[in-house]
mmJSON file of the N, C-alpha and C atoms, coordinates in Angstrom:
{"data_MODEL":{"atom_site":{
"group_PDB":["ATOM","ATOM","ATOM","ATOM","ATOM","ATOM","ATOM","ATOM","ATOM","ATOM","ATOM","ATOM","ATOM","ATOM","ATOM","ATOM","ATOM","ATOM","ATOM","ATOM","ATOM","ATOM","ATOM","ATOM","ATOM","ATOM","ATOM","ATOM","ATOM","ATOM","ATOM","ATOM","ATOM","ATOM","ATOM","ATOM","ATOM","ATOM","ATOM","ATOM","ATOM","ATOM","ATOM","ATOM","ATOM","ATOM","ATOM","ATOM","ATOM","ATOM","ATOM","ATOM","ATOM","ATOM","ATOM","ATOM","ATOM","ATOM","ATOM","ATOM","ATOM","ATOM","ATOM","ATOM","ATOM","ATOM","ATOM","ATOM","ATOM","ATOM","ATOM","ATOM","ATOM","ATOM","ATOM","ATOM","ATOM","ATOM","ATOM","ATOM","ATOM","ATOM","ATOM","ATOM","ATOM","ATOM","ATOM","ATOM","ATOM","ATOM","ATOM","ATOM","ATOM","ATOM","ATOM","ATOM","ATOM","ATOM","ATOM","ATOM","ATOM","ATOM","ATOM","ATOM","ATOM","ATOM","ATOM","ATOM","ATOM","ATOM","ATOM","ATOM","ATOM","ATOM","ATOM","ATOM","ATOM","ATOM","ATOM","ATOM","ATOM","ATOM","ATOM","ATOM","ATOM","ATOM","ATOM","ATOM","ATOM","ATOM","ATOM","ATOM","ATOM","ATOM","ATOM","ATOM","ATOM","ATOM","ATOM","ATOM","ATOM","ATOM","ATOM","ATOM","ATOM","ATOM","ATOM","ATOM","ATOM","ATOM","ATOM","ATOM","ATOM","ATOM","ATOM","ATOM","ATOM","ATOM","ATOM","ATOM","ATOM","ATOM","ATOM","ATOM","ATOM","ATOM","ATOM","ATOM","ATOM","ATOM","ATOM","ATOM","ATOM","ATOM","ATOM","ATOM","ATOM","ATOM","ATOM","ATOM","ATOM","ATOM","ATOM","ATOM","ATOM","ATOM","ATOM","ATOM","ATOM","ATOM","ATOM","ATOM"],
"id":[1,2,3,4,5,6,7,8,9,10,11,12,13,14,15,16,17,18,19,20,21,22,23,24,25,26,27,28,29,30,31,32,33,34,35,36,37,38,39,40,41,42,43,44,45,46,47,48,49,50,51,52,53,54,55,56,57,58,59,60,61,62,63,64,65,66,67,68,69,70,71,72,73,74,75,76,77,78,79,80,81,82,83,84,85,86,87,88,89,90,91,92,93,94,95,96,97,98,99,100,101,102,103,104,105,106,107,108,109,110,111,112,113,114,115,116,117,118,119,120,121,122,123,124,125,126,127,128,129,130,131,132,133,134,135,136,137,138,139,140,141,142,143,144,145,146,147,148,149,150,151,152,153,154,155,156,157,158,159,160,161,162,163,164,165,166,167,168,169,170,171,172,173,174,175,176,177,178,179,180,181,182,183,184,185,186,187,188,189,190,191,192],
"type_symbol":["N","C","C","N","C","C","N","C","C","N","C","C","N","C","C","N","C","C","N","C","C","N","C","C","N","C","C","N","C","C","N","C","C","N","C","C","N","C","C","N","C","C","N","C","C","N","C","C","N","C","C","N","C","C","N","C","C","N","C","C","N","C","C","N","C","C","N","C","C","N","C","C","N","C","C","N","C","C","N","C","C","N","C","C","N","C","C","N","C","C","N","C","C","N","C","C","N","C","C","N","C","C","N","C","C","N","C","C","N","C","C","N","C","C","N","C","C","N","C","C","N","C","C","N","C","C","N","C","C","N","C","C","N","C","C","N","C","C","N","C","C","N","C","C","N","C","C","N","C","C","N","C","C","N","C","C","N","C","C","N","C","C","N","C","C","N","C","C","N","C","C","N","C","C","N","C","C","N","C","C","N","C","C","N","C","C","N","C","C","N","C","C"],
"label_atom_id":["N","CA","C","N","CA","C","N","CA","C","N","CA","C","N","CA","C","N","CA","C","N","CA","C","N","CA","C","N","CA","C","N","CA","C","N","CA","C","N","CA","C","N","CA","C","N","CA","C","N","CA","C","N","CA","C","N","CA","C","N","CA","C","N","CA","C","N","CA","C","N","CA","C","N","CA","C","N","CA","C","N","CA","C","N","CA","C","N","CA","C","N","CA","C","N","CA","C","N","CA","C","N","CA","C","N","CA","C","N","CA","C","N","CA","C","N","CA","C","N","CA","C","N","CA","C","N","CA","C","N","CA","C","N","CA","C","N","CA","C","N","CA","C","N","CA","C","N","CA","C","N","CA","C","N","CA","C","N","CA","C","N","CA","C","N","CA","C","N","CA","C","N","CA","C","N","CA","C","N","CA","C","N","CA","C","N","CA","C","N","CA","C","N","CA","C","N","CA","C","N","CA","C","N","CA","C","N","CA","C","N","CA","C","N","CA","C","N","CA","C","N","CA","C"],
"label_alt_id":[null,null,null,null,null,null,null,null,null,null,null,null,null,null,null,null,null,null,null,null,null,null,null,null,null,null,null,null,null,null,null,null,null,null,null,null,null,null,null,null,null,null,null,null,null,null,null,null,null,null,null,null,null,null,null,null,null,null,null,null,null,null,null,null,null,null,null,null,null,null,null,null,null,null,null,null,null,null,null,null,null,null,null,null,null,null,null,null,null,null,null,null,null,null,null,null,null,null,null,null,null,null,null,null,null,null,null,null,null,null,null,null,null,null,null,null,null,null,null,null,null,null,null,null,null,null,null,null,null,null,null,null,null,null,null,null,null,null,null,null,null,null,null,null,null,null,null,null,null,null,null,null,null,null,null,null,null,null,null,null,null,null,null,null,null,null,null,null,null,null,null,null,null,null,null,null,null,null,null,null,null,null,null,null,null,null,null,null,null,null,null,null],
"label_comp_id":["MET","MET","MET","ASN","ASN","ASN","HIS","HIS","HIS","SER","SER","SER","MET","MET","MET","TYR","TYR","TYR","SER","SER","SER","ALA","ALA","ALA","ASP","ASP","ASP","ARG","ARG","ARG","ALA","ALA","ALA","THR","THR","THR","HIS","HIS","HIS","LEU","LEU","LEU","LYS","LYS","LYS","ILE","ILE","ILE","VAL","VAL","VAL","VAL","VAL","VAL","ILE","ILE","ILE","GLY","GLY","GLY","LEU","LEU","LEU","LEU","LEU","LEU","CYS","CYS","CYS","ALA","ALA","ALA","ILE","ILE","ILE","LEU","LEU","LEU","VAL","VAL","VAL","ALA","ALA","ALA","VAL","VAL","VAL","VAL","VAL","VAL","GLY","GLY","GLY","ILE","ILE","ILE","PHE","PHE","PHE","ALA","ALA","ALA","GLN","GLN","GLN","VAL","VAL","VAL","SER","SER","SER","SER","SER","SER","ASN","ASN","ASN","ILE","ILE","ILE","ASP","ASP","ASP","LEU","LEU","LEU","GLY","GLY","GLY","THR","THR","THR","THR","THR","THR","ALA","ALA","ALA","LEU","LEU","LEU","VAL","VAL","VAL","LYS","LYS","LYS","ALA","ALA","ALA","GLY","GLY","GLY","GLU","GLU","GLU","PRO","PRO","PRO","THR","THR","THR","THR","THR","THR","LEU","LEU","LEU","SER","SER","SER","GLY","GLY","GLY","HIS","HIS","HIS","ILE","ILE","ILE","PRO","PRO","PRO","VAL","VAL","VAL","ILE","ILE","ILE","ARG","ARG","ARG"],
"label_asym_id":["A","A","A","A","A","A","A","A","A","A","A","A","A","A","A","A","A","A","A","A","A","A","A","A","A","A","A","A","A","A","A","A","A","A","A","A","A","A","A","A","A","A","A","A","A","A","A","A","A","A","A","A","A","A","A","A","A","A","A","A","A","A","A","A","A","A","A","A","A","A","A","A","A","A","A","A","A","A","A","A","A","A","A","A","A","A","A","A","A","A","A","A","A","A","A","A","A","A","A","A","A","A","A","A","A","A","A","A","A","A","A","A","A","A","A","A","A","A","A","A","A","A","A","A","A","A","A","A","A","A","A","A","A","A","A","A","A","A","A","A","A","A","A","A","A","A","A","A","A","A","A","A","A","A","A","A","A","A","A","A","A","A","A","A","A","A","A","A","A","A","A","A","A","A","A","A","A","A","A","A","A","A","A","A","A","A","A","A","A","A","A","A"],
"label_entity_id":["1","1","1","1","1","1","1","1","1","1","1","1","1","1","1","1","1","1","1","1","1","1","1","1","1","1","1","1","1","1","1","1","1","1","1","1","1","1","1","1","1","1","1","1","1","1","1","1","1","1","1","1","1","1","1","1","1","1","1","1","1","1","1","1","1","1","1","1","1","1","1","1","1","1","1","1","1","1","1","1","1","1","1","1","1","1","1","1","1","1","1","1","1","1","1","1","1","1","1","1","1","1","1","1","1","1","1","1","1","1","1","1","1","1","1","1","1","1","1","1","1","1","1","1","1","1","1","1","1","1","1","1","1","1","1","1","1","1","1","1","1","1","1","1","1","1","1","1","1","1","1","1","1","1","1","1","1","1","1","1","1","1","1","1","1","1","1","1","1","1","1","1","1","1","1","1","1","1","1","1","1","1","1","1","1","1","1","1","1","1","1","1"],
"label_seq_id":[1,1,1,2,2,2,3,3,3,4,4,4,5,5,5,6,6,6,7,7,7,8,8,8,9,9,9,10,10,10,11,11,11,12,12,12,13,13,13,14,14,14,15,15,15,16,16,16,17,17,17,18,18,18,19,19,19,20,20,20,21,21,21,22,22,22,23,23,23,24,24,24,25,25,25,26,26,26,27,27,27,28,28,28,29,29,29,30,30,30,31,31,31,32,32,32,33,33,33,34,34,34,35,35,35,36,36,36,37,37,37,38,38,38,39,39,39,40,40,40,41,41,41,42,42,42,43,43,43,44,44,44,45,45,45,46,46,46,47,47,47,48,48,48,49,49,49,50,50,50,51,51,51,52,52,52,53,53,53,54,54,54,55,55,55,56,56,56,57,57,57,58,58,58,59,59,59,60,60,60,61,61,61,62,62,62,63,63,63,64,64,64],
"pdbx_PDB_ins_code":[null,null,null,null,null,null,null,null,null,null,null,null,null,null,null,null,null,null,null,null,null,null,null,null,null,null,null,null,null,null,null,null,null,null,null,null,null,null,null,null,null,null,null,null,null,null,null,null,null,null,null,null,null,null,null,null,null,null,null,null,null,null,null,null,null,null,null,null,null,null,null,null,null,null,null,null,null,null,null,null,null,null,null,null,null,null,null,null,null,null,null,null,null,null,null,null,null,null,null,null,null,null,null,null,null,null,null,null,null,null,null,null,null,null,null,null,null,null,null,null,null,null,null,null,null,null,null,null,null,null,null,null,null,null,null,null,null,null,null,null,null,null,null,null,null,null,null,null,null,null,null,null,null,null,null,null,null,null,null,null,null,null,null,null,null,null,null,null,null,null,null,null,null,null,null,null,null,null,null,null,null,null,null,null,null,null,null,null,null,null,null,null],
"Cartn_x":[170.842,171.188,172.5,173.438,174.735,174.775,175.082,175.116,176.526,177.493,178.867,179.544,180.413,181.158,182.2,182.609,183.609,183.027,181.751,181.14,180.305,180.312,179.511,180.138,179.287,179.788,180.106,180.522,180.947,179.802,178.597,177.455,177.122,177.229,176.955,177.986,179.24,180.291,180.056,179.663,179.411,178.243,177.183,176.045,176.469,177.289,177.746,178.608,179.487,180.347,179.522,178.54,177.695,176.881,176.3,175.525,176.424,177.632,178.58,178.971,179.212,179.556,178.391,177.173,176.004,175.814,176.015,175.898,176.988,178.206,179.293,179.023,178.493,178.157,177.037,176.038,174.941,175.443,176.322,176.882,177.705,178.476,179.28,178.403,177.332,176.429,175.729,175.259,174.615,175.612,176.843,177.865,178.227,178.22,178.564,177.452,176.207,175.096,174.487,175.006,174.484,174.954,174.035,174.357,173.789,174.558,174.081,173.55,172.26,171.668,171.621,172.662,172.693,173.308,172.958,173.448,174.624,175.385,176.531,177.727,178.299,179.501,180.669,181.445,182.516,183.714,183.76,184.908,184.816,183.649,183.51,183.105,183.181,182.807,183.888,183.458,184.401,185.181,186.457,187.293,187.227,187.156,187.096,188.322,189.079,190.263,189.866,190.607,190.346,190.758,189.983,190.273,191.053,190.873,191.543,190.956,191.763,191.214,190.191,189.157,188.091,188.075,187.903,187.783,186.389,185.851,184.536,184.689,183.888,183.891,182.466,182.259,180.932,180.243,178.946,178.139,177.609,177.874,177.371,176.019,174.965,173.629,173.568,172.783,172.604,171.462,171.706,170.681,170.07,168.746,168.064,167.117],
"Cartn_y":[135.081,134.518,133.754,134.043,133.381,132.294,131.084,129.964,129.692,130.403,130.171,131.509,131.53,132.758,133.022,131.98,132.159,132.869,132.623,133.249,134.474,134.891,136.042,137.333,138.288,139.562,140.503,141.7,142.673,143.062,143.2,143.606,142.541,141.279,140.199,140.202,140.365,140.445,141.632,142.746,143.938,143.709,143.051,142.749,141.856,140.864,139.951,140.693,141.552,142.322,143.274,143.93,144.87,144.137,143.004,142.236,141.736,141.306,140.866,141.993,143.172,144.325,144.73,144.714,145.061,144.069,142.793,141.781,141.966,142.273,142.499,143.727,144.782,145.986,145.692,144.918,144.555,143.757,142.795,142.004,142.894,143.812,144.71,145.627,146.157,147.05,146.292,145.094,144.293,143.975,143.662,143.374,144.582,145.752,146.966,147.339,147.234,147.687,146.593,145.382,144.302,144.517,144.402,144.57,143.398,142.923,141.87,142.558,142.405,143.083,142.126,142.154,141.352,142.202,141.878,142.643,141.961,141.193,140.496,141.433,141.641,142.45,141.494,141.302,140.318,140.783,142.051,142.554,142.328,142.011,141.898,140.501,139.503,138.16,137.57,136.75,136.144,135.027,134.946,133.884,132.684,131.505,130.279,129.453,129.08,128.253,126.785,126.009,124.573,123.921,122.928,122.22,120.948,119.979,118.695,117.909,117.048,116.189,115.215,114.911,114.038,112.777,111.634,110.372,109.819,109.208,108.608,107.092,106.453,104.998,104.512,103.267,102.708,102.523,102.319,102.04,103.346,103.525,104.706,104.338,105.1,104.743,104.857,103.996,103.991,104.942,105.84,106.79,106.243,106.049,105.526,106.533],
"Cartn_z":[35.852,37.133,36.987,37.866,37.831,38.896,38.468,39.391,39.915,39.448,39.863,40.113,41.118,41.387,40.298,39.578,38.524,37.305,37.027,35.85,36.208,37.473,37.893,37.373,37.11,36.614,37.779,37.431,38.439,39.37,38.854,39.676,40.723,40.348,41.303,42.421,42.07,43.088,44.015,43.457,44.258,45.221,44.75,45.624,46.783,46.517,47.571,48.581,48.121,49.026,49.876,49.283,50.027,51.088,50.747,51.727,52.849,52.512,53.536,54.476,53.934,54.774,55.671,55.134,55.952,57.096,56.82,57.883,58.937,58.509,59.459,60.318,59.725,60.489,61.47,61.056,61.952,63.15,62.918,64.026,64.952,64.399,65.222,66.067,65.49,66.229,67.358,67.069,68.112,69.221,68.869,69.873,70.717,70.127,70.872,71.849,71.403,72.234,73.108,73.036,73.872,75.309,76.231,77.643,78.418,79.375,80.258,81.502,81.75,82.894,84.083,84.872,86.092,87.201,88.401,89.544,90.225,89.492,90.062,90.06,91.234,91.352,91.527,90.491,90.536,91.357,91.71,92.457,93.949,94.49,95.938,96.389,95.535,95.949,96.849,97.789,98.732,98.045,98.38,97.845,98.77,98.205,98.986,98.648,99.675,99.454,99.456,98.716,98.653,99.967,100.385,101.623,101.365,102.254,102.135,100.961,100.341,99.289,99.869,99.121,99.575,98.726,99.388,98.661,98.86,97.844,97.908,97.939,98.757,98.793,98.971,98.674,98.842,97.512,97.554,96.389,95.787,94.494,93.798,93.184,93.48,92.964,91.438,90.853,89.403,89.057,88.131,87.696,86.415,86.438,85.25,84.683],
"occupancy":[1.0,1.0,1.0,1.0,1.0,1.0,1.0,1.0,1.0,1.0,1.0,1.0,1.0,1.0,1.0,1.0,1.0,1.0,1.0,1.0,1.0,1.0,1.0,1.0,1.0,1.0,1.0,1.0,1.0,1.0,1.0,1.0,1.0,1.0,1.0,1.0,1.0,1.0,1.0,1.0,1.0,1.0,1.0,1.0,1.0,1.0,1.0,1.0,1.0,1.0,1.0,1.0,1.0,1.0,1.0,1.0,1.0,1.0,1.0,1.0,1.0,1.0,1.0,1.0,1.0,1.0,1.0,1.0,1.0,1.0,1.0,1.0,1.0,1.0,1.0,1.0,1.0,1.0,1.0,1.0,1.0,1.0,1.0,1.0,1.0,1.0,1.0,1.0,1.0,1.0,1.0,1.0,1.0,1.0,1.0,1.0,1.0,1.0,1.0,1.0,1.0,1.0,1.0,1.0,1.0,1.0,1.0,1.0,1.0,1.0,1.0,1.0,1.0,1.0,1.0,1.0,1.0,1.0,1.0,1.0,1.0,1.0,1.0,1.0,1.0,1.0,1.0,1.0,1.0,1.0,1.0,1.0,1.0,1.0,1.0,1.0,1.0,1.0,1.0,1.0,1.0,1.0,1.0,1.0,1.0,1.0,1.0,1.0,1.0,1.0,1.0,1.0,1.0,1.0,1.0,1.0,1.0,1.0,1.0,1.0,1.0,1.0,1.0,1.0,1.0,1.0,1.0,1.0,1.0,1.0,1.0,1.0,1.0,1.0,1.0,1.0,1.0,1.0,1.0,1.0,1.0,1.0,1.0,1.0,1.0,1.0,1.0,1.0,1.0,1.0,1.0,1.0],
"B_iso_or_equiv":[0.0,0.0,0.0,0.0,0.0,0.0,0.0,0.0,0.0,0.0,0.0,0.0,0.0,0.0,0.0,0.0,0.0,0.0,0.0,0.0,0.0,0.0,0.0,0.0,0.0,0.0,0.0,0.0,0.0,0.0,0.0,0.0,0.0,0.0,0.0,0.0,0.0,0.0,0.0,0.0,0.0,0.0,0.0,0.0,0.0,0.0,0.0,0.0,0.0,0.0,0.0,0.0,0.0,0.0,0.0,0.0,0.0,0.0,0.0,0.0,0.0,0.0,0.0,0.0,0.0,0.0,0.0,0.0,0.0,0.0,0.0,0.0,0.0,0.0,0.0,0.0,0.0,0.0,0.0,0.0,0.0,0.0,0.0,0.0,0.0,0.0,0.0,0.0,0.0,0.0,0.0,0.0,0.0,0.0,0.0,0.0,0.0,0.0,0.0,0.0,0.0,0.0,0.0,0.0,0.0,0.0,0.0,0.0,0.0,0.0,0.0,0.0,0.0,0.0,0.0,0.0,0.0,0.0,0.0,0.0,0.0,0.0,0.0,0.0,0.0,0.0,0.0,0.0,0.0,0.0,0.0,0.0,0.0,0.0,0.0,0.0,0.0,0.0,0.0,0.0,0.0,0.0,0.0,0.0,0.0,0.0,0.0,0.0,0.0,0.0,0.0,0.0,0.0,0.0,0.0,0.0,0.0,0.0,0.0,0.0,0.0,0.0,0.0,0.0,0.0,0.0,0.0,0.0,0.0,0.0,0.0,0.0,0.0,0.0,0.0,0.0,0.0,0.0,0.0,0.0,0.0,0.0,0.0,0.0,0.0,0.0,0.0,0.0,0.0,0.0,0.0,0.0],
"pdbx_formal_charge":[null,null,null,null,null,null,null,null,null,null,null,null,null,null,null,null,null,null,null,null,null,null,null,null,null,null,null,null,null,null,null,null,null,null,null,null,null,null,null,null,null,null,null,null,null,null,null,null,null,null,null,null,null,null,null,null,null,null,null,null,null,null,null,null,null,null,null,null,null,null,null,null,null,null,null,null,null,null,null,null,null,null,null,null,null,null,null,null,null,null,null,null,null,null,null,null,null,null,null,null,null,null,null,null,null,null,null,null,null,null,null,null,null,null,null,null,null,null,null,null,null,null,null,null,null,null,null,null,null,null,null,null,null,null,null,null,null,null,null,null,null,null,null,null,null,null,null,null,null,null,null,null,null,null,null,null,null,null,null,null,null,null,null,null,null,null,null,null,null,null,null,null,null,null,null,null,null,null,null,null,null,null,null,null,null,null,null,null,null,null,null,null],
"auth_seq_id":[1,1,1,2,2,2,3,3,3,4,4,4,5,5,5,6,6,6,7,7,7,8,8,8,9,9,9,10,10,10,11,11,11,12,12,12,13,13,13,14,14,14,15,15,15,16,16,16,17,17,17,18,18,18,19,19,19,20,20,20,21,21,21,22,22,22,23,23,23,24,24,24,25,25,25,26,26,26,27,27,27,28,28,28,29,29,29,30,30,30,31,31,31,32,32,32,33,33,33,34,34,34,35,35,35,36,36,36,37,37,37,38,38,38,39,39,39,40,40,40,41,41,41,42,42,42,43,43,43,44,44,44,45,45,45,46,46,46,47,47,47,48,48,48,49,49,49,50,50,50,51,51,51,52,52,52,53,53,53,54,54,54,55,55,55,56,56,56,57,57,57,58,58,58,59,59,59,60,60,60,61,61,61,62,62,62,63,63,63,64,64,64],
"auth_comp_id":["MET","MET","MET","ASN","ASN","ASN","HIS","HIS","HIS","SER","SER","SER","MET","MET","MET","TYR","TYR","TYR","SER","SER","SER","ALA","ALA","ALA","ASP","ASP","ASP","ARG","ARG","ARG","ALA","ALA","ALA","THR","THR","THR","HIS","HIS","HIS","LEU","LEU","LEU","LYS","LYS","LYS","ILE","ILE","ILE","VAL","VAL","VAL","VAL","VAL","VAL","ILE","ILE","ILE","GLY","GLY","GLY","LEU","LEU","LEU","LEU","LEU","LEU","CYS","CYS","CYS","ALA","ALA","ALA","ILE","ILE","ILE","LEU","LEU","LEU","VAL","VAL","VAL","ALA","ALA","ALA","VAL","VAL","VAL","VAL","VAL","VAL","GLY","GLY","GLY","ILE","ILE","ILE","PHE","PHE","PHE","ALA","ALA","ALA","GLN","GLN","GLN","VAL","VAL","VAL","SER","SER","SER","SER","SER","SER","ASN","ASN","ASN","ILE","ILE","ILE","ASP","ASP","ASP","LEU","LEU","LEU","GLY","GLY","GLY","THR","THR","THR","THR","THR","THR","ALA","ALA","ALA","LEU","LEU","LEU","VAL","VAL","VAL","LYS","LYS","LYS","ALA","ALA","ALA","GLY","GLY","GLY","GLU","GLU","GLU","PRO","PRO","PRO","THR","THR","THR","THR","THR","THR","LEU","LEU","LEU","SER","SER","SER","GLY","GLY","GLY","HIS","HIS","HIS","ILE","ILE","ILE","PRO","PRO","PRO","VAL","VAL","VAL","ILE","ILE","ILE","ARG","ARG","ARG"],
"auth_asym_id":["A","A","A","A","A","A","A","A","A","A","A","A","A","A","A","A","A","A","A","A","A","A","A","A","A","A","A","A","A","A","A","A","A","A","A","A","A","A","A","A","A","A","A","A","A","A","A","A","A","A","A","A","A","A","A","A","A","A","A","A","A","A","A","A","A","A","A","A","A","A","A","A","A","A","A","A","A","A","A","A","A","A","A","A","A","A","A","A","A","A","A","A","A","A","A","A","A","A","A","A","A","A","A","A","A","A","A","A","A","A","A","A","A","A","A","A","A","A","A","A","A","A","A","A","A","A","A","A","A","A","A","A","A","A","A","A","A","A","A","A","A","A","A","A","A","A","A","A","A","A","A","A","A","A","A","A","A","A","A","A","A","A","A","A","A","A","A","A","A","A","A","A","A","A","A","A","A","A","A","A","A","A","A","A","A","A","A","A","A","A","A","A"],
"auth_atom_id":["N","CA","C","N","CA","C","N","CA","C","N","CA","C","N","CA","C","N","CA","C","N","CA","C","N","CA","C","N","CA","C","N","CA","C","N","CA","C","N","CA","C","N","CA","C","N","CA","C","N","CA","C","N","CA","C","N","CA","C","N","CA","C","N","CA","C","N","CA","C","N","CA","C","N","CA","C","N","CA","C","N","CA","C","N","CA","C","N","CA","C","N","CA","C","N","CA","C","N","CA","C","N","CA","C","N","CA","C","N","CA","C","N","CA","C","N","CA","C","N","CA","C","N","CA","C","N","CA","C","N","CA","C","N","CA","C","N","CA","C","N","CA","C","N","CA","C","N","CA","C","N","CA","C","N","CA","C","N","CA","C","N","CA","C","N","CA","C","N","CA","C","N","CA","C","N","CA","C","N","CA","C","N","CA","C","N","CA","C","N","CA","C","N","CA","C","N","CA","C","N","CA","C","N","CA","C","N","CA","C","N","CA","C","N","CA","C","N","CA","C","N","CA","C"],
"pdbx_PDB_model_num":[1,1,1,1,1,1,1,1,1,1,1,1,1,1,1,1,1,1,1,1,1,1,1,1,1,1,1,1,1,1,1,1,1,1,1,1,1,1,1,1,1,1,1,1,1,1,1,1,1,1,1,1,1,1,1,1,1,1,1,1,1,1,1,1,1,1,1,1,1,1,1,1,1,1,1,1,1,1,1,1,1,1,1,1,1,1,1,1,1,1,1,1,1,1,1,1,1,1,1,1,1,1,1,1,1,1,1,1,1,1,1,1,1,1,1,1,1,1,1,1,1,1,1,1,1,1,1,1,1,1,1,1,1,1,1,1,1,1,1,1,1,1,1,1,1,1,1,1,1,1,1,1,1,1,1,1,1,1,1,1,1,1,1,1,1,1,1,1,1,1,1,1,1,1,1,1,1,1,1,1,1,1,1,1,1,1,1,1,1,1,1,1]
}}}
């Protein structure tokens, strides 16, 4: 068992590289096949223009 990357042999380095590549491939596959299932159509939503600036005055209630 190698406790340091400096003293690890070639097989240990190869195992680490292979596990890293498998994890990267798994993340890429999940990212490619992930789908968000929602019925929101972002192309037809109504645009709302900003109105007049609003000022607040008075007592603001304390939330406890």
